[in-house]
Backbone bond lengths (Angstrom), bond angles and torsions (degrees), N, CA, C in turn:
res aa  C-N    CA-C-N  psi(-1)  N-CA   C-N-CA  omega(-1)  CA-C   N-CA-C  phi
1 C - - - 1.423 - - 1.587 109.29 -
2 E 1.349 112.73 129.08 1.462 117.33 -179.70 1.483 111.39 -107.97
3 I 1.289 116.27 130.07 1.483 117.95 177.01 1.526 110.42 -92.04
4 V 1.306 118.32 125.91 1.421 120.88 179.25 1.491 109.86 -110.75
5 I 1.252 118.54 126.88 1.502 121.11 178.93 1.551 105.74 -105.08
6 P 1.331 114.01 122.72 1.507 117.20 -176.18 1.493 111.51 -72.74
7 D 1.290 117.92 162.26 1.449 125.65 176.60 1.637 107.37 -55.03
8 P 1.330 118.55 145.92 1.417 123.79 178.89 1.555 111.23 -54.44
9 I 1.329 118.08 -35.56 1.437 119.19 -178.17 1.526 112.63 -66.47
10 I 1.314 119.43 -34.85 1.471 125.35 172.76 1.511 110.07 -61.30
11 I 1.308 113.29 -48.75 1.513 119.28 -178.77 1.531 109.09 -59.49
12 E 1.372 115.71 -43.88 1.495 120.61 -173.94 1.544 108.03 -66.13
13 Y 1.332 121.54 -36.73 1.397 123.78 -171.14 1.528 110.59 -109.85
14 K 1.289 123.78 24.22 1.458 123.47 -177.32 1.488 114.32 -62.19
15 E 1.384 117.86 -35.68 1.446 119.28 179.36 1.621 109.85 -68.31
16 A 1.274 115.21 -38.69 1.484 119.06 176.16 1.520 111.23 -63.12
17 L 1.282 118.47 -35.95 1.415 123.69 -179.05 1.542 110.71 -69.22
18 I 1.328 114.38 -39.77 1.507 120.37 178.04 1.499 111.40 -64.55
19 F 1.397 113.76 -42.56 1.471 115.74 179.23 1.510 113.25 -69.82
20 A 1.339 116.73 -32.55 1.464 121.38 171.24 1.473 113.60 -60.52
21 L 1.309 119.35 -41.96 1.418 127.62 176.59 1.538 109.32 -65.73
22 L 1.333 119.35 -44.08 1.456 119.38 177.52 1.523 113.37 -65.04
23 G 1.358 117.84 -35.14 1.468 123.70 172.19 1.448 112.06 -62.67
24 A 1.338 118.07 -45.20 1.477 122.46 -177.62 1.561 108.17 -66.42
25 L 1.294 121.07 -40.54 1.420 123.05 174.78 1.480 114.03 -60.31
26 Y 1.328 116.18 -42.74 1.477 124.89 179.58 1.585 106.90 -60.14
27 M 1.294 116.48 -53.27 1.484 123.55 179.44 1.504 113.31 -56.63
28 A 1.306 116.80 -33.73 1.479 122.77 178.71 1.496 113.95 -90.82
29 D 1.359 117.87 8.44 1.479 123.18 -179.64 1.539 111.90 54.80
30 Q 1.321 115.47 39.21 1.448 122.87 178.95 1.523 107.61 -106.02
31 P 1.323 119.24 139.45 1.434 119.74 177.82 1.537 113.69 -66.92
32 S 1.271 114.92 141.83 1.492 119.26 178.92 1.501 108.80 -113.73
33 C 1.320 120.67 -11.86 1.479 126.66 179.01 1.549 105.64 -114.88
34 L 1.317 116.57 102.29 1.424 118.24 -173.62 1.608 107.88 -93.58
35 S 1.296 114.60 136.52 1.477 118.16 -179.30 1.507 111.68 -66.62
36 S 1.292 119.10 -27.82 1.479 121.75 179.00 1.531 112.05 -65.60
37 V 1.378 113.55 -23.83 1.497 119.40 -177.86 1.493 109.11 -99.31
38 T 1.331 117.06 -40.74 1.520 116.76 -171.47 1.527 111.10 -95.91
39 G 1.325 121.31 -11.89 1.396 121.94 179.60 1.558 113.25 81.94
40 A 1.370 117.38 6.09 1.457 123.41 176.59 1.513 106.79 -69.88
41 S 1.367 112.95 163.83 1.475 122.61 -179.98 1.506 110.30 -67.03
42 R 1.317 119.34 -30.00 1.443 120.14 -179.29 1.536 110.06 -153.75
43 D 1.337 115.74 164.44 1.485 123.25 179.17 1.582 104.98 -69.44
44 N 1.259 115.91 147.95 1.530 117.92 171.17 1.484 112.19 -144.95
45 I 1.349 114.52 161.40 1.412 124.02 174.28 1.541 110.68 -97.16
46 G 1.299 116.12 111.62 1.492 119.87 -178.62 1.557 113.40 -84.90
47 G 1.303 113.45 152.21 1.506 116.61 173.56 1.564 110.07 103.66
48 M 1.319 107.53 173.94 1.440 119.64 176.94 1.495 110.63 -141.56
49 L 1.369 119.47 158.20 1.395 122.73 176.83 1.534 108.54 -120.98
50 F 1.327 112.77 123.88 1.533 117.42 -179.75 1.513 104.63 -111.92
51 K 1.327 116.65 125.66 1.513 120.80 173.86 1.475 105.94 -100.79
52 V 1.314 115.57 131.44 1.496 124.63 175.61 1.487 111.33 -116.20
């Protein structure tokens, strides 16, 4: 087993990276909340998009 420590910049911005991933999944109409993980009855796409 190899332990990989990411660059400090990745650690510092991990929350922003996750939200970017969630946004990309939303824009691609891909579910981000999986029933196999959450226990929900079905997968769903969380969030909303507001255009201003």
